[in-house]
C-alpha positions, 0 to 999 in steps of 0.5 A: 325507443326508436322513431316511428314506433308508438308502444304503450304498455298497460298500467304505465309499466314499461316492458323490457327494452329489448322487446321494444327494440325488436318492435322498432326493427320491424319499422321501415328504414329511416323510421318512415311509417307505413301508409295509413290503412282504412280500418284499425283493428285490435285483439283482446285475447292472444291465445290460440285463435287470437294469434297462436294457431298460425304457429302450427306447421300443419295448418296451411291457411290463416287460422287466427284473427291476427293473421287474417287482419294482416292479410286484408289491405283495408285493415291495419292491426294496431294493438293486442291485449292479454294479461298473460305476458308470454302470450303478449310477447309472442304476439308482439314478436310475430306481428308488426304492431305498435301496441301491447297491453295487459289490460284491455280496458286501457287499450280501449281508452288509448287506441282509436279502434274500428274493428275489435276481436274478442278472443278471450275465454267465453265467460269474459265475452259479455263484459268485453263486447259491451265495453267495446261497444261503449268505446265506440268501435265500428265492428266487433268480431267475437269468438264462439260461443257468443256468451255464457248464457242466452240472457247475456247473448241477448244483451250483447246483441241489443247493446251493439244494435242500439249503438250501430256496432256490427257484431259478428260471431266466428262460426267460421264455416259461414265464410267457407265456400263449400258450405255456401255452395251447399246452401246454394244447391239446397236453395235451388231444390237439388234434393227437394224439400229437406226432411232430415239433417244429421250432424256429427261433431267431435265433442264439447257442446259449446266449443264445437257443437255450436258450429254444428248447430249453426250450420244445421239452422243455416240449412234447415231454418229455425229450430222449434224444440230440442231434446238432448242426452249427455253422453259422458261426464264433463270436466269443464264442458259437456258432450251432448247428443240429441234431436232437433225439430225444425219449424219447417217440419224437418227433423235433426239428429246430433251425434257426438264423440267423447274425445275432442282430439278425434276430429270429425265434423259432418252433415248429411241432409236427406230431401224428398228428391235426394241427399246432400252429404258434407264430410271431411270437415268441409273438404267433400261435398256429395250429391245423391238423387233418387232414381228408379231402382234397378232391383225393386219395382215401384221403388227409387234408390239413391244414386251418386251424382257427379259433382265437382267440388274442386273449387270448394276446398278449404280456404282462408275463411277467416280472411273472408270473414274480415273482408265481410266485416270490412264490407259491412262497415263500408256499406252497411249490411249484416255479416254472414254470421251475425250476433243473432246467428251466434245467439241462436246457436248458443240457445240450441246448445243451452236447450240441449244441455237443459234437456239432457240434465232433466231426463231428456225432456223436450225443450221449446225454443223461443226467440230472445229467451231470457231465462237465466236458470235454463241458460246458465252452463259455464261450470269452470274457466275455459279458453277460446279455441 
């Protein structure tokens, strides 16, 4: 192995020499090491969101944890772990890193990690986040949904809090400027008091639904109760539509497709003074205001209000998320989507599914609910996406 490269395969099993030679070729001439970065990052799970989405030629911005870490100057990506050797090979071939492991626990023992991404299948999040917190990392960036059960999610949040580990959950739209602008407009009272929120997602209540539930709570506040209906048989993950009752008084309607490949993600908020609509999966923001009707006396109608959303198009939201975590490690504070936020979205999803499977009965949410019977949902292994 050439000078300037530190590479430690898991279980002390040497990987093929040709690959380590390829890694060495990524080092600067003469074996000169790169200037040290402030925070050292590592990734558990090197599938789609961990590493591979960036290979899609149609995705014009950074879509992976690995790609985001490479773009933030304060972070150095030092290692990755995945039991699948093909995924590990692709990661090592693409990223200029020095450590590859099949056993993530070995990586936690061998590497001095500050920032840990957990991009594994959902049923593994619980043990991996707890192991990361025990290993002494400063921050954990966990994929959604946070956990398989609310009980596990509560334990993860409490474990990280108890040892001072920053925990963020990758509901990526929390770092996207168009949704931040929508939140600012709502706070400024542009549409008045929020009366209802309608949201639409393409299917898979935990993979995609939690993104929607997180934003509905972000805009409408805490959810008091839900009722749900399962609209199609689930092979590995159900599709659920339903109704939310917010503590502040607004109502929420959730629409769901049956085919995840038919991508749709929209939000429509109706207020006492107008309407705010987000469509095109975060590419279009429209504002409507109630004005005197030209057709009916003593009535008002919605009129589209010109709004320039040109500066609110899709951008590198994962890079913004990593920058947010760096800021939290530097000066303290809470990330834009914290462990508590991820837990709240998970609880809404679990409650909707419980309602759907009990005849659409009303299910009341309680803070930090730990009822394992009503929060268990995982029926078969899944991959993070």
